[in-house]
C-alpha positions, 0 to 999 in steps of 0.5 A: 550691661542689662540689669536682670530683675526676677520676681519670685515668691519664696516658700516659707523655708526660704524665708526662714533660711534667709532670716537664719543667714542674716542672723549669722552674718551679724552675730558673734562679731569680735573685735579685731585690731589692725595696725598700720604704718603707712610710712613704713615700706614692707618688702617680702624678699626685697619686693615691695611694688605690687605687680598687678600683671601677676594677679588680676588676669583674665582666663584669655590669651589676650591676642584677640581680646578686642575682636572677641568682645566686638564692643569697644566700650566693654573692652575699654572698661576692662582694660583701662578702668579695671585694669585686666591683664591676660593669663591662660591659653590652651592648646599648643600641639593640638591647635597647631594639628587642627588649625595651622596644620604645620605638623606632619611626620618626617619622612626620614625620621619615623615618629619625629616631626618634619621640622623644616615643614613646620618652620616653612609653614609657621603661621605666627600672625595667623588669625591674630587681629592687630590690636589697638594702639592703646592695647599695645601701649598696655602690653608693648613687649608680650601680652603675657599669657600662660600656656598648657596643653590638653590631654593627648594633644600629640600627633597620631604618628607619635607612639603613646604609653599610658596605664590602665584606666587613664584618659592620658597618654604620653608620647614614648619618644620624649625627645621627639615630643620635646622637639615638636613642643619647643619648635611650635613655641618658637615658630608659631608665635611672635615675640609679642604673642609667645607664651610666657610659661608652658605646661605640657599637660593641663591636669594630668590624670591621677594615674600619671601622678600616682603610678610608680611606672608612669610618674617617672615618665611624666617627669621625663616628658617635662624634663626633656621639654625644659632641656630642649627650651634651654638648648634653643635659648627659648624665653618661655618658661617650662614647668608642671605638673599642673595638678588639678588640685592643691589639696597637698595637705591631705593625709597629714601632708603625706599628699605633698610627697607626691608633688615632691616626687615629681619635683625630685625626678625632674631634679628640681630643674623646671622653671616652675612648679604648678597646680590648680587651686580650687574650692569645690563646693557641693550641696547636701540635699539631705541637710539642705546646705552647702558644703565645701572642700577648701584649698584657698586661704590658710591651707594654701599658705602652708602648701606654698610654704611646703614647696619653697621649704622643699626647694630651699632644703633639697636644691638650695634654690627658691622654686617659682610657682604659677597656676593657670586656674584657681577659684571656686566651682560647683561640682556638677549641674545637678548640684547647681540646680539643687542649691539654686532651687533651695536658695533662690526658689524654683524657676526657669528661663534665661533670667532665672539662670542668671540669677542662679549663676550669681550664687556660683559667682559669689563662690568663685570670686570669694574663693579667687580672692582668698587665693590671690591674697595668699599669692600676693603674700608670696611675691618672690615665689609667684610667676603668674596666676589666673582665676578661672574666669573666661571671657565667654564660653559660647564656642565651648559651652554657652551655659558654662558657668566659668564665663564673664559674659553670657550671650542673651538667651545664650544665642545673641552675641550682639547682646552680652550680659555680664556675670557677677564674676566681674566682682573680682576685677572690680574688687581689685581695681586701683589696688597698687603701689608699694606694700607697707607694714601692717599687722592683724590680731586675727588669723581669719582676716587676710590683710595687706596694705599698700600706698600709692601716692596720696592713697592708703589702700587697706585690703581685707578679707574675712575667711570665716562665717562669723562677722568681725568688728574691726579697729583700723589704726592709721594716721587720721590727720590730713585726710581728704576722703575715704572710699569703701568697697565691699564684695560679699553675699546677700542672704540668698547667697547671691553676689553682693557689691557696693561702693560708698564714701565714709567719714571714718573707718577706724571701727566698722564691721566686716561681715561673714565671708566678706572682702572690703577695700578702704581707700584713704585719700590724704592731702599730701603724698605719703612719704617713706620714713622707714623700710622693713624687709621680711625674710623667710627661714625654713625648717630643714624637716618637712612633711612630718607625720606624728601622733605625739610631738615632732621637732623642727630646726630653723637656722637664722643667718643673722640676728642683727636689725631684727624688728619682729618675727612670727612663725607660719606652720602648715598643719593637717589632721585627719577627720575627727581630731581637734585642730589645736597645735601646741608650739614651743620655741626654744623652750618657750610655749607660744600663743597659737591662735585658733581660727574661727573658720577652722571648721569649714577647713575640715573635709573628707580628706581632713583638716588643713590650715596654717597657724600664724603665731606671733614670736617675741624677737628675744626668743630667737637665736641663730639655731632655733628649735621649734617642737609642735605637738597635738594635745589629743595625742592622735596623728597629725602632720606638719608641711613646713615650719617657716619663721618669718623675720622682719629686718629693719633696713637703712633708707638711703636718699639720692642726695646721700648716695655720694657718701654711701656707695657700696664697693660690693656693687659695681656697674659696667660701663658706667656711664651706660649707653644701652646695656649695663652689667651689674656685678656683685659678690655674696658672702652668704647665700641670700634672697636678692632683689635689684631695684633702680631709682630715678634721681626724684626717688621713682622706681623705674626697674625691678628684677632679679627676685631670686635666691642666690648662693655665695659667690660672684653674680652678674645681672644685665639690664637693658637701659634703652628705654631709660631717660638720660640722667642719674639713677641709683641702683640698690641691691637688696639682700636678706640683711643689707642693701648695696647702693651704686649711682649709674648715669645713663647717656 
């Protein structure tokens, strides 16, 4: 990678502005304690292992990744060092019309596609360069891209319908459209290259989502494609509506009702529901400051809980979520020029453009980290997410801000410059393993902790513009080395990245809007001595708007073995009201922390956040009453009230299996040759997760992460890749772990 050096004399106002920023980076630092238990495995709905392929993706289809870079050292670094996966492809129908050209009208069926011609002229490997053996080893089954179609991608021979002023139209014959979409998914791809998800329209125009006439048609469009995929036994998941924003907390959470109406019109049947998550930055040229509409971080926590609550309450199922785009972006070219001029001074040329781009890169990466930390906190909901960071945009717009690589002077594709968007992937490099318990006293600090063999990995992100002094409580004996990785901003808002060795991290400063990973290397493997499973329970009331108080009821199925509990409450208020929320649980008033980033969370659409409130477990009953009120008596709204209960689970070692096998769990056949059917009966509805461990305790399979009703259920697993030997099958439910030995021959 080339290193660009820009020498520029700053005007006095830029110097003063930089000094001011330096001061706010360190002032008002508060002490925040984070308690970490490395030997206590923490599961969320039975999921403890971090699935990197869900979160750390490049906005690229993956199929021709090595060819598109044409630089082995870069592609190898991205794949093997930074551990990138692939997230997004655009243009199912439109690409077939333009490139594979196997779409034509059926002479015998007006408005329908000639499916025989489509199948006979399908080109599933057309233009796909055979990947290297190393690449195939990383993605042996499927490259894992998500797919969505652009606006108005369907052929001219299909009649369209729309609404006045909309840039979008829909095929009138939804059955014909579904036949075409599913036919292309089935025939124009191999099993390896076929998209894992499909959204029929990328960011449909607001007229389709708001119109009482067009929204039912949009929903029917999605539902017909979903049904056709199921009838065809297609494995690609179908979902939508792929909305352009996540600001569903607007208007006291009444905005969420629009998504809810789409869900209801699709009968809650889609394989997933989707929207893009952007923080939109603007430059206020009068006050010379950045303004931002924030949807990542705390607002996103509440919106995802509202989605889960809608699914659980109305359809008795856990909805899945996917997002083909998230991050932070500058609104327009003029805005980017204005902030660059003020923050880094005037200039021109390619080198100046790259430094100005570094400011946009910081905004993109900071927002993408905030969103990703939320997504990682909802593993039972998230299928896959993709930060809007493309490999390069030469064919689209050489100067486009979302690209990771930029051709030298925007013309020389043999000489790529790497943008600071790479910091997203550098930040999450080597973060893997099983989640372990940690808690934090500040709602502004996103934090998660993982164990990978001998490594304790502490991931932190500061959502506020105030520095925080952290106290990390973790075992200090038997430490071999400590490494700290930081991603943040310089005083001129350009991107900052650093790595360093440290002797101690029990006390250190987390700067404003900075993300830090601490790797604590111990001299021996960190063993598991305890296991806790977090179970979310949702209030039956959703998206309530009120000015005085509102009552919510949360039923908890079991009160046994509870270790701890806390509330997540998605809250929204109109502009100008205060941000306090008063909460009582079963008659006891709770302490509701106020986030320091609260002022950043208010925009023209109002204030949106999620209150995270510790709960004394002794207060819990089977039927819990939560009363929320605003102390200024003005209007506000609650999206969802979620009570998270941490349940202690009994650990079972392989040597104990013979004594503790569960009769509720059955495996047939056993011994297993190539395929096993695992049967179990649930006495009450529950989240479930199925895991299989080798005899030495290594997790070799994880699946069936879902919410199931009472009754008997079967799950089939393929064991062809398993080595011969003894395995342990564990079924995790909200309150129990069922265990069974499995022998593979």
